[in-house]
C-alpha positions as CSV (number, residue, x, y, z in Angstrom):
1,X,-5.3,-7.6,-4.6
2,X,-6.9,-5.0,-6.8
3,X,-5.9,-5.1,-10.2
4,X,-6.9,-3.4,-13.4
5,X,-3.7,-4.6,-15.7
6,X,-0.7,-7.5,-15.2
7,X,0.7,-5.4,-12.0
8,X,-1.7,-6.2,-9.0
9,X,-1.6,-4.7,-5.0
10,X,-2.2,-6.6,-2.2
11,X,-2.8,-6.6,1.9
12,X,-1.6,-9.4,3.3
13,X,-3.6,-11.6,6.3
14,X,-5.3,-9.8,8.6
15,X,-3.6,-10.1,12.3
16,X,-0.4,-10.9,10.9
17,X,2.5,-9.4,12.1
18,X,4.5,-7.3,9.8
19,X,1.3,-7.1,7.7
20,X,1.8,-4.3,4.7
21,X,1.5,-4.2,1.5
22,X,2.3,-6.9,-1.4
23,X,3.1,-5.7,-5.2
24,X,4.2,-7.7,-8.2
25,X,3.6,-8.6,-11.4
26,X,0.4,-11.1,-11.4
27,X,2.3,-13.7,-13.1
28,X,5.8,-14.0,-11.0
29,X,6.1,-16.1,-8.9
30,X,8.6,-15.2,-6.2
31,X,6.8,-11.4,-5.8
32,X,3.4,-12.4,-5.3
33,X,3.3,-15.0,-2.5
34,X,1.6,-18.2,-3.0
35,X,-1.2,-19.2,-0.6
36,X,-1.1,-15.8,1.0
37,X,-4.2,-13.4,0.3
38,X,-7.8,-14.1,2.1
39,X,-9.6,-11.7,-0.3
40,X,-8.6,-11.3,-4.1
41,X,-10.8,-8.3,-6.3
42,X,-10.1,-7.7,-9.5
43,X,-11.4,-6.2,-12.3
44,X,-11.0,-5.9,-16.4
45,X,-8.3,-8.5,-16.1
46,X,-9.8,-11.8,-16.6
47,X,-11.7,-10.3,-19.8
48,X,-8.4,-10.2,-21.9
49,X,-7.3,-13.3,-21.6
50,X,-8.0,-16.0,-24.6
51,X,-7.7,-18.7,-22.2
52,X,-9.3,-17.4,-18.9
53,X,-7.9,-20.9,-16.4
54,X,-4.4,-19.2,-16.7
55,X,-5.4,-16.2,-14.5
56,X,-7.9,-17.7,-12.6
57,X,-5.8,-21.2,-11.6
58,X,-2.6,-18.3,-10.8
59,X,-5.5,-16.6,-8.7
60,X,-6.5,-20.1,-7.1
61,X,-2.1,-20.1,-6.5
62,X,-2.4,-17.0,-4.5
63,X,-5.5,-17.4,-2.6
64,X,-5.2,-19.5,0.8
65,X,-7.2,-22.2,1.6
66,X,-10.9,-21.1,2.3
67,X,-10.0,-17.5,0.4
68,X,-12.2,-15.5,-1.8
69,X,-12.4,-14.1,-4.7
70,X,-14.7,-10.6,-5.9
71,X,-14.3,-11.0,-10.2
72,X,-16.1,-8.0,-12.0
73,X,-15.8,-7.4,-15.7
74,X,-17.3,-5.4,-18.8
75,X,-21.0,-6.6,-19.7
76,X,-20.0,-6.8,-23.3
77,X,-22.4,-9.5,-24.1
78,X,-25.4,-6.4,-23.3
79,X,-25.4,-2.4,-24.3
80,X,-22.0,-1.4,-23.3
81,X,-20.0,-3.8,-25.9
82,X,-22.1,-2.4,-29.1
83,X,-21.7,1.3,-27.7
84,X,-17.7,0.6,-26.6
85,X,-17.4,-1.8,-30.4
86,X,-19.2,1.7,-31.9
87,X,-17.4,4.5,-29.9
88,X,-13.8,2.8,-30.1
89,X,-13.6,-0.4,-31.6
90,X,-10.0,-0.4,-30.8
91,X,-11.1,-1.4,-27.5
92,X,-13.2,-3.6,-27.4
93,X,-10.6,-5.6,-29.5
94,X,-8.9,-5.5,-26.6
95,X,-12.0,-7.5,-25.1
96,X,-13.0,-11.0,-24.8
97,X,-16.9,-10.9,-24.3
98,X,-17.6,-13.0,-21.4
99,X,-21.0,-14.1,-20.3
100,X,-22.1,-15.5,-16.6
101,X,-21.4,-18.7,-17.7
102,X,-17.9,-18.1,-19.1
103,X,-16.2,-16.1,-16.4
104,X,-17.8,-18.7,-14.1
105,X,-16.5,-21.6,-15.9
106,X,-12.3,-21.2,-15.8
107,X,-12.4,-20.4,-11.8
108,X,-14.4,-24.1,-11.6
109,X,-11.6,-25.5,-13.6
110,X,-9.3,-23.5,-10.7
111,X,-11.3,-25.3,-8.1
112,X,-12.8,-22.3,-7.0
113,X,-16.2,-23.2,-5.7
114,X,-19.3,-20.1,-6.7
115,X,-20.1,-18.4,-3.7
116,X,-22.0,-16.0,-5.6
117,X,-22.1,-17.5,-9.8
118,X,-21.4,-15.0,-11.8
119,X,-24.9,-12.3,-12.4
120,X,-25.3,-9.0,-13.8
121,X,-23.9,-6.2,-11.6
122,X,-25.6,-2.8,-11.4
123,X,-28.2,-0.3,-13.0
124,X,-28.2,1.8,-16.7
125,X,-24.1,3.3,-16.7
126,X,-23.2,4.4,-20.2
127,X,-20.3,6.2,-18.2
128,X,-18.6,2.8,-18.3
129,X,-18.1,3.2,-21.9
130,X,-14.3,4.2,-23.0
131,X,-14.8,7.0,-24.8
132,X,-10.8,7.7,-26.1
133,X,-10.4,11.0,-27.0
134,X,-14.2,11.6,-27.6
135,X,-14.4,12.0,-23.7
136,X,-14.2,15.6,-23.0
137,X,-16.8,16.0,-24.8
138,X,-19.5,12.8,-24.7
139,X,-18.8,12.2,-21.0
140,X,-20.5,14.9,-18.9
141,X,-23.7,14.4,-20.5
142,X,-23.6,10.7,-20.8
143,X,-23.2,10.9,-16.7
144,X,-26.1,13.4,-16.3
145,X,-28.1,10.7,-18.5
146,X,-27.1,8.3,-16.5
147,X,-28.2,9.8,-13.6
148,X,-31.7,11.5,-14.6
149,X,-32.3,7.6,-15.3
150,X,-31.3,5.7,-12.6
151,X,-31.7,8.1,-9.4
152,X,-35.7,7.5,-11.1
153,X,-35.5,4.0,-11.2
154,X,-34.0,3.4,-8.2
155,X,-36.9,5.8,-6.5
156,X,-39.0,3.4,-7.9
157,X,-37.4,0.1,-7.0
158,X,-36.9,-0.7,-10.9
159,X,-33.5,-0.3,-11.4
160,X,-33.3,-3.9,-11.9
161,X,-29.5,-5.8,-12.9
162,X,-30.1,-7.5,-16.6
163,X,-28.3,-9.0,-19.8
164,X,-28.9,-6.0,-21.8
165,X,-28.6,-3.1,-19.0
166,X,-26.0,-3.8,-16.7
167,X,-22.6,-2.3,-17.5
168,X,-20.5,-5.1,-15.7
169,X,-20.8,-9.2,-14.5
170,X,-19.5,-10.2,-11.0
171,X,-19.2,-13.1,-9.2
172,X,-17.7,-14.8,-6.3
173,X,-15.6,-18.0,-5.6
174,X,-14.2,-19.5,-2.6
175,X,-11.2,-22.0,-2.7
176,X,-11.8,-25.5,-0.9
177,X,-9.6,-26.4,2.3
């Protein structure tokens, strides 16, 4: 299952006859089958809810026993949050700022065990910021700067994840049997 909004799409259990795409409104229990998915990946979703446990409890319903979920959110506790707030406060205000602990907590509340507890992920990437109407002019030089910084850091093995510079927070969780 993947999604960046309330509509999700996915593929059913592997090896199941007639396995095919499944799509639906995330909270509509009649459209997305309970206990159906082996793996769920979602990004840009949970951080829009003031009560993220609402999302993780639904994820737990959708997963089959031993199913896994990978959650990816923007890292707005570091550089990118400050940059997003300055460039387009309207976009920033649509997010609930979460750190690693506040991403793990609602998953644990939904009885999803951390396989890989939430951590900062990725190299310097100002291109992840939504520049709104300025994107046409700002994005090309920003992406160039990103490449000029990340490639040498990667070659020198200095591209480490951090609260300040990583663009994302990611966690992997598993539903018990």
